[in-house]
N, C-alpha and C positions, 0 to 999 in steps of 0.2 A: 834727567839729571838735575841736581840742585844748582840753580843759578844764583842763589842768594849768597851774599858774602858778609852780612851783618845780622846781629840780633840786637834789637833796640828795646830798652826798658827805661824806667824812670831815672836810674842812675847811670845813664850813658849808653853809648853804642859800643858793642863788641864786634870787632872786625876779624873774621877768621879767613880772609883771603890770604892764602899762602902760609897760614900757621894754624896749629891746633890749639883750641882753648882748653885750659885746665880748670876743672871744677874741684875745689878742695872740700873734703868731707869734714863736717864739724858736727859730731853726734853729741846731743845733750840728753843721753839716755844712760841708765845704770847698767844696761844689759846688752849693749852692742857687742858683736862677736869679737872685736879686736881692740876697742878702746872704750868700753863701757865704763861710765862713771867718772871719767877724767875731767869732763868740762860741763858738768851740770850747773855749777855755780856761774852766774852770769859774768863775773869778772874773770874767771878762768877761761870762759868762752871768748871773751874779748882778747885775752892774751894769746889764745890759740888762733884766733882770727888774724891777729897781727903777724903771727909767725907764718901762717899760710900765705898771707899777702907777700911777706918778705921772700918766701920761697918761690913765688911766681904764680900764685892762683889768680885766675881771671874772674872767677865766680866762687862764692861760698855756698855750700849746700847744707842747711841746718835741719837735722831730723830729731824728732822727739819720741819716735817709736822704732824700736829695733825691728828689722825685717829679716833677721837671720832665720835659718830653717827651724821650725817649731816655735817661733816667737809667739808670745801672748799679746793679743791686741790691747792697746792702751786706751782707757776711756778718754773722751774728748777733753774733760776738765784737766786731766793729768797731762795730756799732750800740750795743752795751752799753757799750763803752769811751767812746763819745761822750755817751750819754744819762744813764747812772746817776750819774756824778760831778756833772753839772750839776744834777740833781734834788737830790742830797744837799747840794750847796753852797747851793742856794736855801733849803732847809729849815734848814740850819745857820746861815744868815744871819737866821733868824727870820721869814722871809716865809711867811705862812699862806694866801696866795691859792691857790685850787684850781689844780692842775697837771694838764693833759691830756698824754698821751704819744702822739705820732703814729707808730703802728707797726701792721703787720699780722702781726708775729711774736709768738706766744704767750709765749715765754720772755722776750722784751724787756718785754712787758706785765706779766708776773708780777714780774720784778725791779724794774721801775719802780714798781709799786704798793707793793712792799715798801720801796722807797727813799723813798717819800713822795708819789708821784703819786696822783691821785684819779680821773681820767677816762681812758678809752681812746678813741683816734680811729683807726678802721680804714678805710683807703682802699679796701679790698677787701670791706667789708661781710660779714666772716666767711667769705669764699670761699677765701682763700689758705691759711690755717693752721687745720686742723680743731680744734685745741685752744683757739683764741682765745676762742670762745664759752664754753667751760668755765671759763676763767680769769675772764672778766668776771662770770659767774654766781657763781663761788665767792667772789669779793671784793666782790660787790654794788656794782660801780662803774658809774657812768654810762658809756655807750659810744656814740660817734658812728658810725653805720653809713652809709657812703657808697655811692652808686650807682656801679658800675663794671662793665666787661665786658672780656674779652680782645680782642674785635673790635667796631668800631663798625658793626655790622650789625643793622638793626631792620626789623620788618615795619610797625609803626605807632609811630613814635618816642616820642611823649609817653606813650601808653598802655603801651608796653613798659617805659619808665622807671618808671612807677607800679607796674606788675605786678612788675618786678624788686625794687622796694623792699618790696612786700608779701611776696614770697618771702624777702627778707632778714629781715623781722620774724618770719616763721614759723620760720625757722632759729634766730633768737634765742630765741624762746619754747620751742622744742624742747630747747634747751640749759639752760633754766631762768632765762634773763635776764628780769627783771621789766619790765613795761610802763613803770613810772616811771623806769627807767634807760635807756630807748631814746631816742636822738636821731637824726634822719635828715638826710642831706646829699645834695642832688641830683647832686653830682659834676660841677660845671661844670669843663670842661677835661679830663675823663677819658672816653675812649672815645666822643668826640663830635666831630663836625666843627665848624668855625667857625659855619656856618649853624645847626647843631643847638644849639650853645651859646646863640646869640642867641634861637632859638625857645624853648628851655627857660626862659630868663629871663622869658618871658611867661606861663608856666604853672606857676610855683612854687606858686601857690595849690592846684593839684591835689595836690601833695605835702603841703602843710599840711593838706589835707582828710583825710589818712590818720590824723590824730589825735595826732601826736607833735611835740615841738619840732623845728623845722627849722633847721639850721645852714647858712649860705650862705658858701662860700669862693670869692670871685672876685678877691681882692686881687692886683693886678699881673699878672694872667693874660694869656695870649697873645691871647685874645679881645679884650681891651681894647687891647693893644699893636697888633694888626692893624688895629682900627677907627680908632685915632688916629694910627697910623704913628709911634709913639714907643717908646723903650726902657722896660723894666720900671720903672726908677727915676723915670720922669717922667710917670706916668699916674695920679696921685692923684685928679684930677678924674674920670677914667673909672671908677676904683674907686668913688668917691663915688656916681656915677650908679647903678651896679649895687647898691650897698648900699641906697640910697633905694628903688629899685624892689623889692628883695627884702623890705624891711620893710613896704612898702605892701601886699604880697601876703600878709603874715602870718609871715614868717621871724622867729624869736625870737633867733637868735644870728648874729653875723657874725664871721668869722675874717679878721683883717687884719694887715698889717704896720704901717700908719700909724695907730696907735691914737688919738693925740690928735685928728687930723683926722676920723677915722671916728666917734669918740665924739660929736663935734659934729654930724656928719651924722645919726647915729642919734637924738640928742636932738631935733633939729629935726623929723625925720621922725616920731618918736614923738608930739611935741606936736601936729602937724597931724593925724595919724591918730587920736589920742585925742580931739581936738576934735569928731569925728563923733558 
């Protein structure tokens, strides 16, 4: 079980003993599935960052490439053009909240860290860019390692997910990434069928048992849209259900669009869980 209670980065220490950390999503993409194009301008990104902080975000997650189903990969230069000005503008505005950059490209990660980011969030768990692990190790940054595969083919689904994440951790260790900087993500919505996503939501405790903080990213995802038969912008209650279930199983971080509402869900779930 995870005995850690803090995540340390250049912009302070986040203590999750007795409470769930909320990561607020800030997309600087034109084609994100729910908020594409709203915050590409750096000053609009600053305004959104301030709102997320006011709503209770503990970390900001800035992404310059949509990862919705069927997304088109973004060239490195374009991703840098979107992400780096946003990070610099947020820091120039005096906001000291930890910033995570959602990328699997090592050069984007390096330049983002130089621009003022603190965390890395790799949806490919160090599988796509062989230099990513070296960048994370060199900068000593916390890194979210998400479960993902090129094909949703499994022999024993839950065990395979757990084993894949173990291999991801091994890869991180081999590159010199320290245990205290590793955060795991079960990868809901990535290389998994609708039924597998629902199944995995019942076995998040298996991932928590690996001994690292677990980040759960279910906000506005197609699993919820399909279940409720509603569009991405109208499923806040469904997201809330997934957040509560994840926290109850031991997840320490939730990555969400609707920070104010999910902060309240997290506080209530934490209170009930802590009363045990």
